[in-house]
N, C-alpha and C positions, 0 to 999 in steps of 0.2 A: 875567403871563409866558406866552409861547406854549408849548403842550404839544408842538409839532412836533419839537423836538430829542429829547425823551424818546421820542416815538412812533417816530421814525426809528431810534433806538438799539434799541428793543425789537423792531421789525420786522426789523432787520438780524441781531440775535441769533437770532430765530426762524428766519430763512432759513439761518443757519449750521448749525443743528441739522437742519433738514429736508433740505437739499441736501448737507450734509457738505463744503462747499467749504472749502479750506484745513485740513482735518482732519489732525492729526498724532498722533492717539492713538485707540485703540478700546477701548471698554468692552464686554466680552462677558459674557453671562449666559444660559447654556443655548443655545438656538437663536437668540437675539437678539444683535445687535451694533450698537453705537451709535458712529458716527464723531464724535468730540468733539475739543476743542482744549485743549492743555495750558495755555495762558494763561488760559483760562476756568475749567477744572476745578481745576488745581493752586493757583490763587490763592484758591479758596473752600474747599478741603479740606486739612487737615493730612495725611491719609492719602495722597491722590493726590500731594501735593507731595513727600512723602518717597519714594513709589514711583518718581517720575520724576526726582528729584534725586540719588538714590544709585545705586550700581552694582548694581541689582537686575535680575532678568530682565525685569520690566515696562518698565524704561527702555530696554533693548536691543531688545526685540521690538516695543515700541509697543502692546502689548495688555495690558489689565488684566482678568483673569478673575474675575468675581464670581458664578460659577455656584453657589456655596454659599449665596448670598443669595436672598431671595424675589424672583422676577422682577418682580412688580408693584411692589415697593418700589424696586427698581433703576430701573425705568422712570420712576417718579415723581421720584426723585432727579435723574436726568438732565434731566427736563423742568424741574425747579426751577432747575438751573444756567442755563438759557437763557430761561425764562419768569418766573422769580421766583415761581412758583406751581406747583401740581399739581392734577389733576382739573379745574381751571378754565382750564388753558392752552389756547390756540388755535393751530392751524397757520396760518402766514401764507398769503396767497393766492399761488398759484404764478404766476410770470411768464408761463407758457404759457397761462394763462387770460385771454387778451386779448380774448375776445368781450365782456367786460363793459366794455371801454374804449370811449368814444364814438368813432365813426369820423369821418373827415374829412367836412365838409359835402358834398364833391363825390363821395364814394365811392358805389359801387353799393349797398352795404349800407344806407346811410342812405336812398337813393332807394327801395329795396324795402321800407323800413319794418320791417326785421328786427332792428334794433339795440335791445337792451333799454334802456329809459329809466330813469334813476335821478334821484331828487330831489337838489337842492342840489349839482349837479355843478360842479366847478371849471373855469372857462373858460380854456383855454390858447390861445385864438385869437390873442391878441396876442403870444405867445411865438414867436420864430423858432427853429426847430430846423435847424441846418445839414445834418444827415443827411437830414431829410425834404425840405429845399429842394433838395439835390443830387439826391435820388431823383426828385423831381417834375420837375426840369429834364431828366433823362435818360429819363423815362418816355414811351413812345409811346402816344398815346391811341388805343384800339381803336375800330373802328366801333361805332355805337350798336346795341344789341341789345335785343330785347323784355325787359321786366322778368322774365317767367317763365323766361327762359334762366338758366343757372347764372351767377351774378355772378363777376366777376374781381376779385380782391383785389390792387390795385396796390401795396399796402403790405406784402404778405406777405414779400417778400425783404428789405425794410427792417427789418421786425420781427425776422426771423431773425438779423440782424446786431447788433441792439441787445443790450447786456448785461442779465443777469438781476439787476436791482436793484429796490428798492421803488418807484422812480420809474417803472419800466417800466410798471407797472399804471396810472400816472397817477391814483392815488386821491386824492380830496380829503382834507382834514384829518379830517373826520368819519369817512370810511371807514378811514383809517389807525388812528384811535382804536378803531374797532370791531374791526379785524383784530388789534390788539395787546392790547386789554384787555377787550373785551366779554365778557359772561358767555355761555358756550356752552350747548348743550342738555344740561346735566348734571342728573340726577334729583335735585332738591333734597330730595325726600322720603326718599331713601335715607340711612341713618345714616352709612355709611362709617367706623364706629368702628374696625373691625379694620384698615382701610386706614391710618387716621391713626396707630394704634398701631405698625404695621409701619414706616411712614415715620419716625416718631419714633425707633424703634430703629436703623434704618439710618443716620439722620442722626447719632446719637450714636456709632455704630461708626466712621464715617468722618470725624468731626469737621466736619460741615456744620451749624454751630450756628444759622445763620439758618433752615435747613429744619427743624431741631428745634423752634425756637420757633414756626414756622408750623404745624407738625403739632399742637403742644399747643394753639394757638389754635383750630384746626379741630376738635380733639377736644372742647374745652370748648364750642364753639358747637353742636356736634351734641348734646351732653348737655343744653345749655340749651334746645334745640329739642324736648326731650322724647323723644329717641331712646334714653334708658335703658329705655324700655318695649319696645324692639324685641327680637326674638329674637337679635340680634347682640350685645347687651350682655354676656352671660356670656362669650362667646368673646373679646371685647375685653378684659374684665377679666383673663382668663387670659393673653392676650398681653402685657398691660402688666406683669404681675408675673413673667412668665417671661423677658422681654427687658430688664428694667431692674434695676439694683442697688438695695438698700434706701435708699441716700442720694439717689438720683435721684427727686425728688418731683414732677417735672413732670406726669406723668399719674397717679401713684399718689394724690396728694392729691385730684385731681379724682374719682377712683373712690370714695374714702372719703367725700368730701363728698356724692356722689350717694347713697350708702347712708344717710348721716345724714339727708338731706332727703327720702328716699323709703323709709320703714320697710317698706312693702309689698313691696319687692324681696326681703326675707327669706322671703317666703311662696312665691316662685316655685321650682318644682322644678329648672328649668334653672340658676337662680342657686345654689341649694343644691348642685347637682352640681359646679359650678366652684369653689365655696368649699371643698368637701371635697377637691378635687384640687389646690388651690393653697395650699400652706402659708403663703406670705407674706401672701396676702390674708386667710386665716383668722386668722392671728396679729394682724394690724392691726385687724380687725373685733372681735376679742376685747378688745384694748386699748381700743377705742372703747366697748364695752359696759361695761367696768370703770371708765370715766372717766379713763383714763390717756392720756398723750401717745401719739400714733400712732407716732412715731419719735423715738428719742433717740440721739444720736451717742455 
């Protein structure tokens, strides 16, 4: 089955977030403001659905103020709504970045050899574009000029009239896949444990359960990669136990399992400090040491 329909959808969602087109709601957090869409946000979050469906101030003003929340966590939550991911999400290529599009064979840019060449380009030579055909019919060919003179772009006016859509960039299927799903230059060596804990907490708070599950998976993957040895681990433990209730075991069980598998953590001074300051963590580690169940309802 072709991936193109999925790629088209993901690119369109990315464009909606980046350009804010058709936005009918704003999420504010401190100095940041995100133009979002009720159909996308409210259908994914019980909180936002209630805020926009009932006679609350947010429904009347079209602004939801989340300034009391962590700005980084809010940004990741918004990115998840449109990218189905966070940290690894990519911005789509802007339609204004047309320099990467192959120029017409007869264009001065191609003759001057200044067009960037890309492998595996999709040939559109056999497709007739009525806009380009009309523009070509009405274009007056200027006198020939030396190559070193400033080239004239006969398609500039045509490009300005074309809509900003994913097809405007005339990307081939491989490029669309890269724009929608390729891994960006994210520091894979960074633990991001605190970030995942914050995202998990905000997802629980606003009823975005897909994001909550994703944050738990990323937290587990980071621990499995050995990041429990990082200086960030104690702070992440503190955040996990300060932002979740006892019965929410999504991240707490991962923390306890890490302590069980790595007894040397108990010898670290920074870990000792967070255990002293976090009663919930200290209590569960005590139960582990006594051979008792960590949590009993």
